[in-house]
C-alpha positions as CSV (number, residue, x, y, z in Angstrom):
1,M,27.1,-20.0,-15.9
2,T,23.8,-21.6,-16.1
3,E,23.0,-23.7,-19.1
4,A,19.2,-22.7,-19.1
5,L,20.1,-19.0,-19.5
6,S,22.7,-19.8,-22.1
7,R,20.2,-21.7,-24.0
8,R,17.4,-19.3,-23.7
9,L,19.6,-16.3,-24.8
10,K,21.8,-18.3,-27.2
11,Q,24.8,-16.8,-25.6
12,D,27.8,-18.6,-24.2
13,R,29.5,-15.9,-22.1
14,F,28.5,-12.9,-20.1
15,A,30.4,-9.8,-19.2
16,S,30.2,-10.6,-15.4
17,P,28.4,-12.7,-12.9
18,A,26.3,-9.7,-12.1
19,Q,25.2,-9.3,-15.6
20,E,24.4,-13.1,-15.8
21,A,22.4,-12.8,-12.5
22,A,20.4,-9.7,-13.7
23,L,19.6,-11.4,-17.0
24,S,18.6,-14.6,-15.1
25,L,16.3,-12.7,-13.0
26,I,14.8,-10.8,-16.0
27,V,14.2,-14.0,-18.0
28,A,12.7,-15.7,-15.0
29,A,10.4,-12.8,-14.2
30,N,9.2,-12.7,-17.8
31,T,8.4,-16.5,-17.7
32,L,6.3,-16.0,-14.6
33,N,4.6,-12.9,-16.3
34,E,3.9,-14.8,-19.5
35,C,2.4,-17.6,-17.6
36,M,0.1,-15.2,-15.6
37,D,-0.8,-13.3,-18.7
38,R,-2.1,-16.7,-20.4
39,L,-3.8,-17.7,-17.2
40,C,-5.6,-14.2,-16.8
41,E,-6.6,-14.3,-20.4
42,E,-8.6,-17.4,-19.7
43,Y,-10.7,-15.4,-17.3
44,R,-10.9,-12.3,-19.5
45,I,-8.7,-10.0,-17.4
46,T,-5.2,-8.9,-17.7
47,R,-2.4,-9.6,-15.2
48,V,-2.4,-6.0,-14.2
49,Q,-6.2,-6.1,-13.5
50,Y,-5.6,-9.3,-11.5
51,N,-3.0,-7.5,-9.4
52,V,-5.4,-4.7,-8.5
53,L,-8.1,-7.2,-7.6
54,R,-5.6,-9.0,-5.4
55,I,-4.6,-5.8,-3.8
56,L,-8.2,-4.9,-3.1
57,R,-9.1,-8.3,-1.7
58,G,-6.3,-7.8,0.9
59,V,-8.1,-4.9,2.4
60,Y,-11.6,-6.1,1.9
61,P,-14.2,-4.8,2.9
62,K,-12.4,-1.6,2.9
63,G,-10.7,-0.2,-0.2
64,H,-7.9,2.0,-1.4
65,P,-7.6,5.4,-3.1
66,R,-6.1,5.4,-6.5
67,C,-2.6,6.4,-5.3
68,E,-2.5,3.6,-2.8
69,I,-3.3,1.1,-5.5
70,A,-0.6,2.5,-7.7
71,C,1.9,2.3,-4.8
72,R,1.2,-1.4,-4.2
73,M,1.1,-2.7,-7.8
74,L,3.7,-5.2,-9.0
75,D,4.0,-3.5,-12.3
76,R,3.7,0.3,-12.0
77,A,0.7,1.2,-14.3
78,S,0.6,4.7,-15.7
79,D,-3.1,5.2,-15.7
80,V,-4.7,3.4,-12.6
81,T,-7.8,5.5,-13.2
82,R,-8.5,3.7,-16.6
83,L,-7.6,0.3,-15.1
84,V,-10.1,0.8,-12.3
85,D,-12.8,2.1,-14.7
86,R,-12.4,-1.1,-16.8
87,L,-12.9,-3.2,-13.6
88,A,-15.8,-1.1,-12.5
89,A,-17.5,-1.5,-16.0
90,R,-17.4,-5.3,-15.3
91,R,-18.6,-4.7,-11.7
92,L,-15.5,-6.3,-10.2
93,V,-14.8,-3.2,-8.3
94,K,-16.9,-0.2,-7.0
95,R,-15.9,3.4,-6.0
96,Y,-17.2,5.6,-3.3
97,R,-16.1,8.9,-1.8
98,G,-13.9,8.7,1.3
99,S,-15.3,9.4,4.6
100,E,-12.4,11.7,5.9
101,D,-11.9,13.5,2.6
102,Q,-15.0,13.6,0.3
103,R,-12.6,14.7,-2.6
104,Q,-10.9,11.3,-2.5
105,A,-12.4,8.3,-4.3
106,V,-11.9,4.9,-2.7
107,T,-12.1,1.7,-4.7
108,C,-13.1,-1.6,-3.1
109,I,-13.6,-5.1,-4.6
110,T,-17.0,-6.4,-5.1
111,T,-18.5,-9.8,-4.3
112,K,-18.2,-10.6,-8.0
113,G,-14.6,-9.6,-8.0
114,I,-13.9,-11.8,-5.0
115,K,-15.7,-14.7,-6.8
116,L,-13.5,-14.2,-9.9
117,L,-10.3,-14.3,-7.8
118,D,-11.6,-17.5,-5.9
119,A,-12.3,-19.1,-9.3
120,M,-8.8,-18.3,-10.5
121,Q,-7.0,-19.4,-7.3
122,P,-6.6,-23.1,-8.1
123,A,-5.3,-22.2,-11.6
124,V,-2.8,-19.8,-10.1
125,D,-1.7,-22.4,-7.5
126,A,-1.2,-25.0,-10.1
127,A,0.7,-22.7,-12.4
128,L,3.1,-21.8,-9.6
129,R,3.5,-25.4,-8.6
130,I,4.5,-26.3,-12.2
131,L,6.8,-23.3,-12.5
132,L,8.5,-23.6,-9.1
133,H,8.5,-27.4,-8.7
134,R,12.2,-27.7,-8.8
135,L,12.6,-25.3,-5.9
136,S,12.6,-26.5,-2.4
137,E,10.9,-24.5,0.4
138,E,14.4,-23.5,1.5
139,D,15.3,-22.4,-2.2
140,C,12.0,-20.2,-2.2
141,H,13.2,-18.6,1.0
142,Q,16.6,-18.0,-0.4
143,L,15.2,-16.5,-3.7
144,S,13.0,-14.3,-1.7
145,R,15.9,-13.1,0.5
146,L,18.1,-12.4,-2.6
147,C,15.2,-10.5,-4.3
148,A,14.7,-8.6,-1.0
149,L,18.4,-7.4,-1.2
150,L,17.8,-6.1,-4.7
151,L,14.6,-4.3,-3.7
152,D,16.3,-2.8,-0.5
153,T,19.1,-1.5,-2.7
154,A,16.6,0.0,-5.2
155,D,14.7,1.7,-2.5
156,S,17.7,3.1,-0.7
157,S,18.4,6.8,-0.6
158,S,21.7,6.3,-2.4
159,T,19.8,5.1,-5.5
160,R,17.5,8.2,-5.4
161,R,20.5,10.4,-5.1
162,L,22.0,8.8,-8.2
163,D,18.8,9.2,-10.1
164,P,17.4,12.7,-9.3
165,G,14.5,12.1,-11.7
166,H,13.4,9.0,-9.8
167,H,9.7,9.2,-9.2
168,S,7.5,6.6,-7.4
169,P,3.7,6.6,-7.5
170,C,4.0,6.4,-3.7
171,D,5.6,9.8,-3.7
172,D,2.3,11.4,-4.4
173,C,0.1,9.4,-2.1
174,G,-1.5,11.2,0.7
175,P,-5.0,12.2,1.9
176,A,-5.5,14.9,-0.8
177,A,-3.7,13.1,-3.7
178,D,-6.6,12.1,-5.6
179,A,-8.2,15.5,-5.1
180,K,-5.2,17.1,-6.8
181,A,-5.8,15.1,-9.9
182,T,-7.1,16.8,-13.0
183,P,-10.8,16.4,-13.6
184,A,-10.1,14.2,-16.6
185,S,-8.2,11.7,-14.5
186,R,-10.6,11.7,-11.6
187,P,-12.7,8.4,-11.2
């Protein structure tokens, strides 16, 4: 049993090593999220908005339709349209109609959005160094490998069979996905 988790949760015993591992992962993820929330707040954006900008920078100068942004997000946001609207209002992203399907709106990051990410990057790097300073490069690879096992299990077809109500934003992604959106939800 790890002392850090016991101290954090004020709990001496766990039902199983699996429960302890799951709780450790949740607490560690929350710690990272809280750190990013504070950092993003300094730049007047949310962590979720930062994630959208990061996704769009990855395909710059191209963009992504709403459903592709939703599919790639770290935290599944329920209303990507409003999220993009807020970023567009600040001129951090812009929308245009897709060339192949004029019904589909594509969002791309603007120069202003890229400058914001560039300004944030040193602070993001410093925060990660502080949070992960006890982990060696090998530890980081091992942690990534273990997380990949969890993600692969969650994405497996057996998980979907166990949860027939499972629905991913990626399930609806396709050339006409944005065109199927109701007029109120269209960008």
